[in-house]
N, C-alpha and C positions, 0 to 999 in steps of 0.2 A: 754343823756336819759338812757343809760345803767348804768352809775354811779348813777343816781337818783334811778333807780329800785333796784340796789344792796344795796344802802344805806337804802332804805325803808325796804327791806326784812331783812337786818342785824339788824336794830333798832327794828323791830317787834320781831325778834328771841331773842334779848337780853332782851326785856321787857315782853314778853308774860308769863303769869302765876305769875310773881312777882308783877304785878300791876293790878288794875281793868281792866276788859275786854276792855273798849273803849280806854284806854290810849295807848297801843301799836299800835293799828290801826291808831288812830288819829295822834300820833307822827310820825309814819312812813309815813303816807300820807302827812302830812304837810312838812316833810323834802323832800319827792319826788317832791312835787309841787314847793318848793323853788328852788331846784336844776334844775328842768325842765324849770322853767320860766326864770331863769338867764342863758342864753345861754353861752356856752364856749367862752371865749375871746381868739382868736388866737394870738399867739406871746407873751403871757404874760411871759413865761419862758425866751424868748430871751431878754427881757428888764429888767431882775432882777437887773443887775448891774446899769442900768440907774435909776431904782426905788430907789436903795440904795443911789446913789449919790444925788438924789433930795429929799430924805427923811429929815424931820425935825430932826430926831434922828441921822442923819449923823454927826452932830456937837458934839455929845457925844464922850468922849474918847473911842477909840476902845478897849483898854485893859479892861476898866471897863465894857463895854458891853459884851465882849467875856467871861470874867470870871463870870459875873453875869448870862449869859445865860447857861454856862456850869454847874454852881452851881444849877440853877433852874432845868435843865434837870436831874441832879443826884437826887435832891429832889423829882422830879416828879416820877422817877423810884422807889423811896422808898415808895411811897404812898401805904397805905393799904386799902383805899376806893376810889371810883371813883370821889368824889367831889373835892378834891384839884387839880387833873390834869385837870378836866373839867373847873373849875373856872379859873385856870391859862391859859388855852387855850382861854377862852373868853376874859380875861384881855389883853393878848398879841395881840389878834385880834383887840381889841379896840385901843390899843396903836399903832399898825401898821396902822390902819385907821387914827388915829390922826397924824401919821407921813406923811400922804399924799397918802397912797396906797388905791385905791378905793376898795369898797367891792366886786365888780364884778371881779376885777383883783385878789384879794386875794382868792376868790372862785375858779377862774380858776387855780391858782397855787395849790390849795388844791385838785383838781380833781383827780390827779393820786394817791396821798397818800390816799384819801378817798376810791377810788376803791380798793386799796390794803388792807386797813384796813377792808373794808366790807367783802371781800373774806376771810380774816384771821379770822374775827369774826364768820362768818358762819362755817368755818372749826373747830373752837374751840367749838362753842355752840351746834352743831349737833354731836351726838355720835351714834355709832352702838352698839346695845344691843340685847341680846337674849330675853328680856322681854319687855313689852310695858309700863313700869313704866316711869313716868316723866310728865312734863306739857303737852307736845305734843309728840305723837308717830305715825310714819308712817310705814306701812308694807313695808319691802324691802328685797326680797329674803327669806332667812330662819330666819331673825331677824327683827329688827325695827330700824328706824332712830328716835332718841329720843332727846328731849330738857329737860335736868335735871336741878335741882336747883344749884347743885355744878358746873357743866360745865358752866351754865349761869353766875354765880357769877365770875368765873375765866375769862370768855370771856369779861365781862363788865370791869373788872379791867385792863386786858391787853390792851383792846381797848382804855380805858381812858388814861392809861399811854402813849401809843404810840401817841395818839392825842396831849397830852400835850408836849411830846418830840418834835414832828414835829413842833408845834407852837413855841417852843423855838428856833429851828434852823431857822424857817422862819423869826422870828423877827430879829435874828442876820443877816441873809442874805439880808433882805429887808431894813436894816438900816446901814450896814457896807460894803463899797466897798471892793472888793477882795484884792487890794494892802494893805489895812489896816489890813485885817485878816492875810495876809502873814507876815506883819511886826510884828504882835503880836506873830505869831508862831516863828519867828526868835528871838524875845526877850525871848521867853520861851525855847530857845536853841533846837528847833526842827532841825533834820538833814537837811542840805541844799538841798540834793537830794530830800527829801520828799517835801520840799517847792516848788522847781522848777517843780517837776512832778505834784504837785497839780495845779500850775498855767497853765501848758501846757494842762493838762487834762480838766481843767475848761474851758479854751479858746476853745479847740477843740470840746467840747460838744456843745457849742453854734454855732460854725461854721458849724458843721454837721447838727444841727437842722435847721439852716437857709437855708443851701443847700437843705436839704430834703424838707422843706416847699416850696422852689422855684420850685423844680422839681415836687412836687405834684400839685402845682397850674398850672404849664405848662401842665401837663398831663390832669388835669381837664378841662382846656380851650380847649383841643383837644378831649373832650368827651372820655377820657381814662378810666373813671369809669362807663361807661354805661353798666350795667348788671354785674352779679356775675363773669362770666368767664372772661370778659374783665378786671374787677377790679383786680382779682387775677393775671392776666398776667401783668397788668400795675404795680402793687405793686412789683412783682418780678423784673421787669426791673428797677424800681426806686432804690430798695435796692442794686441790682447788680451794677448799675452805681454809687451809693453813696459809695460803698466799693472801687471801682476803683478811684474815685475822692479823697477819704480820703487818700489813699496811695500817690497819686500824690501831694496833698497839703502838706502832712507831709514831703515828700522828698524836696519839694521846700522850706519849712520853715527851714529844716535842712541845706540846701545849703546856704540860706540867713544868718543863724546864723554863719556858718563857714566862710563865706566871710567877716563877720564883726569881726572875731577873737574872737568869744564868748568863754569865759573860763568855761562856765557851770553854772554860778551863774547869775540869772536874778534879777535885783534890780529896785525898784520904789522909786520915791521921794514922801514922804507923809508929809502933813502939820501937825505940832504938834497941838494937841487938849488937853488943860489942863482939869483936872477933876474939874467940877463945883459942888458946894454944892447941887444945886437943882437936877442935874442929879444923883448924888450919893444918894440923899435922896429917889428919886423915885425907883431906882433899889434896894436899901437896904430895902425899904418898901415891894417890891415884894418878896424878899428873906425872909425877916422876917415873912411875911404873910404865906409863904409856910412852914417855920419851925414851926410856931405856929400851923398850921393846922395838921402837922404830930405829934407834941407833944400832941395835944388834941385828938388824936385818929384817925387822917386822914391817 
């Protein structure tokens, strides 16, 4: 609900004044209703690798997907208007849905980035000024909180670029299992220590999320969140125990690796996936479309 409210206020702030009066209100209201009706799907982040393995796009060559997504991300950040990044975000969301990811799951994964983007957009679009010039001005202290045309245009562009970049990364992570991404990094001659650290950090993020969710469910079953005071106390206990458990689990993992004479390099067997003309054509069409949009003034 908080994400829906933030997104609605951010959209209204980005559109007010630049479009006819009903458009910002209706657009923000519709977005809030959509986000509020589709409830958060718990555990979506924990199953990202499972979604990637079961995706129809997992059969595509990982090097082709990785390089295409990185190129699309760079082109997205070079956009001069909001339409190319927004169009790319919509297309990649559709492709992720075609790959087997449900819309509700995709929305749940976008909840955290959407909240961050909404807060960032509000921080960019609202400025403090000594005068009440602008589309909207609110008296605050000795000055005014103002929404101006220049700040609004900058906020819209930054938000669109960020949304397009997040969509590129989500398409890659929801269609490519981690071992294949690490193999691509090794082929690109990334330092071995960076690849191994990426694997360990990635794994422990999900382990800690799963542990935290289990502890939170156990506390909720014992009415540990009944009231504000009890909720704050329970949250502190959960995070304190989570820190202690994370240290114990890390030490156990290190001991297990040493007992198996680990040399520091972690390897996975990956099945070779050739580059197919249809897959290359689809990704080249996406890249070509973004290039054409930038050349034509986007």
